[in-house]
N, C-alpha and C positions, 0 to 999 in steps of 0.2 A: 054284561054280557060277552062272551066273547065268539069272533067271528072268523073262519076260516074260509079262505076257497080252494075247492081241490077240482081239479081238471083232469077230465078221462082223457087220457095221454092216447091210448090205442084199445083196441081189444083182440087178445088173442085166445080162440078158442071159448072158454067158460070163464077165461080170467081177464078182468079188464084192469091194466095198468093207469095206476091215478097219481098225479102229480101233486104233492102235499108239499108245501111251502118250497123247498130246492132239493126234494127227495121223490124217489118214486117207490110205488107200494102196489104190491099186488091184489087184487079182491075180487071176489066172486063176481061174475058179470049177475046173477039171479039175485043178488042183495041190493044191485043196483035199484035207483027209482025208477018205475015205468017210463020208457021212451028216451033213458039217458044212453047216448053212444058217443062215439069217438067225438071229441069237442067239445063235449059237454060242461057246462060251467055249476058244480054244485056247491051249494053253500051249508057249512057245516057249523052251525051254532051252539053254544053249551051256554046255558042258563042256570041262575042260580036254583037254589036248593040244596040238598045232602047230597044229590046225584052231582054237581058239577066237580067235586076233587075226584072222584072217581074218572067221568068222562075223561077229564083232562091229562088223567095218569094213562089213561088205555090211549089216549090219542098220541102223548109222549112215546109210551112204548111202542106203538105202530111208526112211528116217523124214525124212532132209531134200528129197526128191523130192516134184515139186508130182504131186499125184493125178491132174490135170485130163487124164486120158484114156490116162495111161502103161498100160503093162501090167508088172508087175516080174518076172524072172526071179530067184528064189532057188536 
């Protein structure tokens, strides 16, 4: 299992700015877990199975994207 810590840096309207590693990405506030707000630490866990490679690839694409106003659909 691979674990990653994601921090909700700030919320700007309907967009949450998440700190993922050393990068920032925009994410829809509506897709955050219930009760998560600024300063919340989210645990992202990848577990085995055929979906692990796909989830890892999606996470890597997310980390490479420019957060300049994009909203990411995980």
